[in-house]
C-alpha positions as a Markdown table, in Angstrom:
| # | Residue | x | y | z |
|---|---|---|---|---|
| 1 | Met | 117.4 | 85.0 | 54.5 |
| 2 | Ser | 119.3 | 88.5 | 55.0 |
| 3 | Lys | 121.6 | 88.6 | 57.9 |
| 4 | Thr | 120.7 | 91.0 | 60.6 |
| 5 | Leu | 122.7 | 93.6 | 62.4 |
| 6 | Lys | 122.3 | 94.8 | 66.1 |
| 7 | Arg | 121.1 | 98.4 | 66.0 |
| 8 | Tyr | 119.7 | 99.0 | 69.6 |
| 9 | Ser | 120.4 | 97.2 | 72.8 |
| 10 | Asp | 117.6 | 96.0 | 75.1 |
| 11 | Ser | 118.2 | 98.9 | 77.5 |
| 12 | Asp | 118.1 | 101.4 | 74.6 |
| 13 | Arg | 114.7 | 100.0 | 73.4 |
| 14 | Met | 113.1 | 99.7 | 76.8 |
| 15 | Asn | 114.0 | 103.4 | 77.4 |
| 16 | His | 112.6 | 104.5 | 74.0 |
| 17 | Trp | 109.3 | 102.9 | 74.7 |
| 18 | Phe | 109.2 | 104.4 | 78.2 |
| 19 | Ile | 109.7 | 107.7 | 76.8 |
| 20 | Ala | 107.0 | 107.1 | 74.1 |
| 21 | Ile | 104.5 | 106.0 | 76.8 |
| 22 | Met | 105.3 | 109.0 | 78.9 |
| 23 | Phe | 105.1 | 111.3 | 75.8 |
| 24 | Phe | 101.6 | 110.1 | 74.9 |
| 25 | Leu | 100.3 | 110.3 | 78.5 |
| 26 | Ser | 101.7 | 113.8 | 78.8 |
| 27 | Ala | 100.3 | 114.8 | 75.5 |
| 28 | Leu | 96.9 | 113.6 | 76.3 |
| 29 | Ser | 96.8 | 115.2 | 79.8 |
| 30 | Gly | 98.3 | 118.5 | 78.4 |
| 31 | Leu | 95.7 | 118.6 | 75.5 |
| 32 | Ala | 92.8 | 118.2 | 77.9 |
| 33 | Phe | 93.6 | 121.7 | 79.1 |
| 34 | Phe | 94.6 | 123.3 | 75.8 |
| 35 | His | 91.0 | 123.8 | 74.6 |
| 36 | Pro | 87.5 | 123.2 | 76.4 |
| 37 | Ser | 86.6 | 120.8 | 73.6 |
| 38 | Leu | 89.5 | 118.5 | 74.7 |
| 39 | Tyr | 88.5 | 118.5 | 78.3 |
| 40 | Phe | 86.9 | 115.2 | 78.1 |
| 41 | Leu | 90.5 | 113.6 | 77.9 |
| 42 | Thr | 90.8 | 114.3 | 81.6 |
| 43 | Asn | 88.5 | 111.2 | 82.2 |
| 44 | Leu | 91.5 | 109.0 | 81.0 |
| 45 | Phe | 93.3 | 110.2 | 84.3 |
| 46 | Gly | 90.4 | 110.2 | 86.7 |
| 47 | Gly | 89.2 | 113.8 | 86.1 |
| 48 | Gly | 90.5 | 117.3 | 85.8 |
| 49 | Thr | 92.2 | 117.4 | 89.2 |
| 50 | Trp | 94.2 | 114.3 | 88.7 |
| 51 | Ala | 95.1 | 115.2 | 85.2 |
| 52 | Arg | 96.4 | 118.7 | 86.4 |
| 53 | Ile | 98.4 | 116.8 | 89.0 |
| 54 | Leu | 99.8 | 114.1 | 86.9 |
| 55 | His | 100.7 | 116.1 | 83.8 |
| 56 | Pro | 103.8 | 117.9 | 85.2 |
| 57 | Phe | 105.1 | 114.6 | 86.7 |
| 58 | Leu | 104.5 | 112.6 | 83.5 |
| 59 | Gly | 106.4 | 115.4 | 81.6 |
| 60 | Val | 109.4 | 115.2 | 84.0 |
| 61 | Leu | 109.6 | 111.4 | 83.7 |
| 62 | Met | 109.6 | 111.8 | 79.9 |
| 63 | Phe | 112.3 | 114.4 | 80.1 |
| 64 | Leu | 114.4 | 112.1 | 82.4 |
| 65 | Gly | 114.2 | 109.3 | 80.0 |
| 66 | Phe | 115.0 | 111.5 | 77.1 |
| 67 | Ile | 118.2 | 112.7 | 78.9 |
| 68 | Leu | 119.4 | 109.1 | 79.1 |
| 69 | Met | 118.8 | 108.6 | 75.4 |
| 70 | Phe | 120.3 | 112.0 | 74.6 |
| 71 | Phe | 123.7 | 111.2 | 75.9 |
| 72 | Arg | 123.7 | 107.8 | 74.2 |
| 73 | Val | 123.0 | 109.0 | 70.7 |
| 74 | Val | 123.9 | 112.7 | 70.7 |
| 75 | Lys | 127.3 | 111.7 | 69.2 |
| 76 | Asp | 125.6 | 110.1 | 66.1 |
| 77 | Asn | 123.3 | 113.0 | 65.7 |
| 78 | Met | 126.0 | 115.7 | 65.2 |
| 79 | Phe | 125.6 | 117.3 | 61.7 |
| 80 | Lys | 128.5 | 116.4 | 59.3 |
| 81 | Arg | 129.6 | 117.4 | 55.9 |
| 82 | Gly | 127.9 | 114.5 | 54.2 |
| 83 | Asp | 124.5 | 115.6 | 55.5 |
| 84 | Lys | 124.5 | 118.4 | 53.1 |
| 85 | Glu | 124.1 | 115.9 | 50.2 |
| 86 | Trp | 121.1 | 114.2 | 51.9 |
| 87 | Arg | 119.5 | 117.5 | 52.4 |
| 88 | Lys | 119.9 | 118.5 | 48.8 |
| 89 | Gln | 118.2 | 115.2 | 47.8 |
| 90 | Ser | 115.6 | 115.4 | 50.6 |
| 91 | Gly | 112.9 | 115.9 | 47.9 |
| 92 | Arg | 113.6 | 112.9 | 46.2 |
| 93 | Met | 113.8 | 111.0 | 49.5 |
| 94 | Leu | 110.4 | 112.0 | 50.3 |
| 95 | Arg | 109.1 | 110.8 | 47.0 |
| 96 | Gly | 110.6 | 107.3 | 47.8 |
| 97 | Glu | 113.6 | 107.7 | 45.7 |
| 98 | Ile | 116.3 | 106.1 | 47.9 |
| 99 | Asn | 120.0 | 106.7 | 47.0 |
| 100 | Pro | 122.2 | 104.1 | 48.6 |
| 101 | Asp | 125.4 | 105.9 | 47.6 |
| 102 | Leu | 124.7 | 109.0 | 50.0 |
| 103 | Pro | 127.3 | 109.1 | 53.0 |
| 104 | Val | 124.7 | 108.4 | 55.6 |
| 105 | Gly | 125.9 | 107.2 | 59.1 |
| 106 | Lys | 123.7 | 105.8 | 62.0 |
| 107 | Tyr | 121.2 | 108.6 | 61.4 |
| 108 | Asn | 120.4 | 110.7 | 58.2 |
| 109 | Tyr | 119.9 | 114.4 | 58.0 |
| 110 | Gly | 116.2 | 114.3 | 58.6 |
| 111 | Gln | 116.5 | 112.1 | 61.8 |
| 112 | Lys | 119.1 | 114.5 | 63.1 |
| 113 | Met | 116.7 | 117.4 | 62.5 |
| 114 | Ile | 114.0 | 115.6 | 64.4 |
| 115 | Phe | 116.3 | 114.8 | 67.1 |
| 116 | Trp | 117.4 | 118.3 | 67.7 |
| 117 | Leu | 113.7 | 119.6 | 67.4 |
| 118 | Met | 112.7 | 117.1 | 70.0 |
| 119 | Thr | 115.6 | 118.2 | 72.2 |
| 120 | Leu | 115.0 | 121.9 | 72.1 |
| 121 | Ser | 111.2 | 121.5 | 72.4 |
| 122 | Leu | 111.5 | 119.2 | 75.5 |
| 123 | Leu | 113.9 | 121.5 | 77.1 |
| 124 | Ala | 111.6 | 124.5 | 76.4 |
| 125 | Leu | 108.8 | 122.5 | 77.8 |
| 126 | Val | 110.5 | 121.6 | 81.2 |
| 127 | Ile | 111.7 | 125.0 | 81.8 |
| 128 | Thr | 108.4 | 126.9 | 81.1 |
| 129 | Gly | 106.5 | 124.0 | 82.8 |
| 130 | Val | 108.4 | 124.5 | 86.0 |
| 131 | Leu | 107.8 | 128.2 | 85.9 |
| 132 | Phe | 104.0 | 127.8 | 86.2 |
| 133 | Trp | 104.0 | 124.6 | 88.2 |
| 134 | Arg | 101.4 | 125.2 | 90.9 |
| 135 | Pro | 101.5 | 125.4 | 93.8 |
| 136 | Trp | 105.4 | 124.8 | 93.9 |
| 137 | Phe | 106.9 | 127.4 | 91.7 |
| 138 | Ala | 104.3 | 129.7 | 90.1 |
| 139 | Pro | 103.9 | 132.0 | 93.0 |
| 140 | Asn | 107.6 | 132.9 | 92.8 |
| 141 | Phe | 107.0 | 134.6 | 89.2 |
| 142 | Ser | 105.0 | 137.6 | 87.9 |
| 143 | Val | 101.7 | 137.3 | 85.9 |
| 144 | Glu | 103.7 | 138.4 | 82.8 |
| 145 | Val | 106.3 | 135.8 | 83.2 |
| 146 | Leu | 103.6 | 133.0 | 83.7 |
| 147 | Arg | 101.8 | 134.1 | 80.6 |
| 148 | Ala | 104.9 | 134.1 | 78.5 |
| 149 | Ala | 105.8 | 130.8 | 79.9 |
| 150 | Ser | 102.5 | 129.4 | 79.0 |
| 151 | Leu | 102.7 | 130.6 | 75.4 |
| 152 | Ile | 106.0 | 129.2 | 75.0 |
| 153 | His | 105.0 | 126.0 | 76.5 |
| 154 | Ala | 102.0 | 125.6 | 74.2 |
| 155 | Ile | 104.2 | 126.4 | 71.1 |
| 156 | Ser | 106.8 | 123.9 | 72.2 |
| 157 | Ala | 104.2 | 121.2 | 72.8 |
| 158 | Trp | 103.0 | 121.6 | 69.3 |
| 159 | Val | 106.6 | 121.4 | 67.9 |
| 160 | Leu | 107.2 | 118.2 | 69.8 |
| 161 | Leu | 103.9 | 116.7 | 68.8 |
| 162 | Leu | 104.6 | 117.3 | 65.2 |
| 163 | Ser | 108.1 | 116.1 | 65.4 |
| 164 | Val | 106.9 | 112.9 | 67.0 |
| 165 | Phe | 104.3 | 112.3 | 64.3 |
| 166 | Val | 107.0 | 112.7 | 61.6 |
| 167 | His | 109.2 | 110.4 | 63.5 |
| 168 | Ile | 106.4 | 107.7 | 63.8 |
| 169 | Tyr | 105.4 | 108.2 | 60.1 |
| 170 | Ala | 109.0 | 107.9 | 58.9 |
| 171 | Ala | 109.4 | 104.7 | 60.9 |
| 172 | Ile | 106.4 | 103.2 | 59.3 |
| 173 | Trp | 107.0 | 104.5 | 55.7 |
| 174 | Val | 110.6 | 103.2 | 55.5 |
| 175 | Lys | 110.0 | 99.5 | 55.5 |
| 176 | Gly | 112.1 | 97.5 | 58.0 |
| 177 | Thr | 112.8 | 100.4 | 60.3 |
| 178 | Met | 110.3 | 99.5 | 62.9 |
| 179 | Arg | 111.9 | 96.2 | 63.8 |
| 180 | Ala | 114.9 | 98.2 | 65.1 |
| 181 | Met | 112.8 | 99.2 | 67.9 |
| 182 | Thr | 110.8 | 96.1 | 68.3 |
| 183 | Gln | 113.5 | 93.5 | 67.9 |
| 184 | Gly | 116.7 | 95.5 | 68.2 |
| 185 | Thr | 118.0 | 94.5 | 64.7 |
| 186 | Val | 117.9 | 95.4 | 61.1 |
| 187 | Thr | 118.7 | 93.5 | 58.1 |
| 188 | Glu | 122.1 | 94.1 | 56.2 |
| 189 | Glu | 120.1 | 95.0 | 53.2 |
| 190 | Trp | 118.2 | 97.7 | 55.0 |
| 191 | Ala | 121.5 | 99.1 | 56.6 |
| 192 | Lys | 123.4 | 99.1 | 53.4 |
| 193 | Thr | 120.5 | 100.8 | 51.5 |
| 194 | His | 119.6 | 103.5 | 54.2 |
| 195 | His | 122.8 | 103.9 | 56.3 |
| 196 | Pro | 125.7 | 102.8 | 54.3 |
| 197 | Leu | 128.4 | 104.4 | 56.4 |
| 198 | Trp | 127.0 | 102.9 | 59.4 |
| 199 | Tyr | 126.8 | 99.5 | 57.8 |
| 200 | Lys | 130.5 | 99.8 | 56.7 |
| 201 | Glu | 131.5 | 100.8 | 60.3 |
| 202 | Thr | 129.5 | 98.0 | 61.9 |
| 203 | Thr | 130.5 | 95.1 | 59.5 |
| 204 | Gly | 133.7 | 96.4 | 58.0 |
| 205 | Lys | 132.3 | 95.6 | 54.5 |
| 206 | Asn | 131.8 | 97.9 | 51.5 |
């Protein structure tokens, strides 16, 4: 049986799942107001009024959870010279041709891109959401500002949705990845294959 390595602490995993729950609740309540055909989603929150009230609070909770995660993982998500090689071979990676010789640390180039897309889209969502948060802040801004904020909010929401879907798909597609967030560990074989630099740093082995 392959040995395992600790990838995430219990607190990291709890925060991750908290963010995930807040994301889906925020997404469902937000989509309910995106188009009339999706308004039925408000029933999940007790009706339109409650969905409108809860949506911004759910978004803020998600953002607060993400901030905690951000400061824990941002160092490992900074782009490095070795990421260029992963980017060049990204087409092969997507076809399932894994190259264990690539200089990949705790996160690869694709994961880092998703991380920064999530960070920027969430930041835009919070800023624009506050601008038209009624009745607290919206009255302080002009109609033009509120319209622009609404448009940016919608675009950012779709960027975040797509980023999360890619994140989920990749976690399922790369066998052995899901256990990192369910059990907190990964096998040494998985680490050596997908994140060889992190494997060496963690174990001291080549």
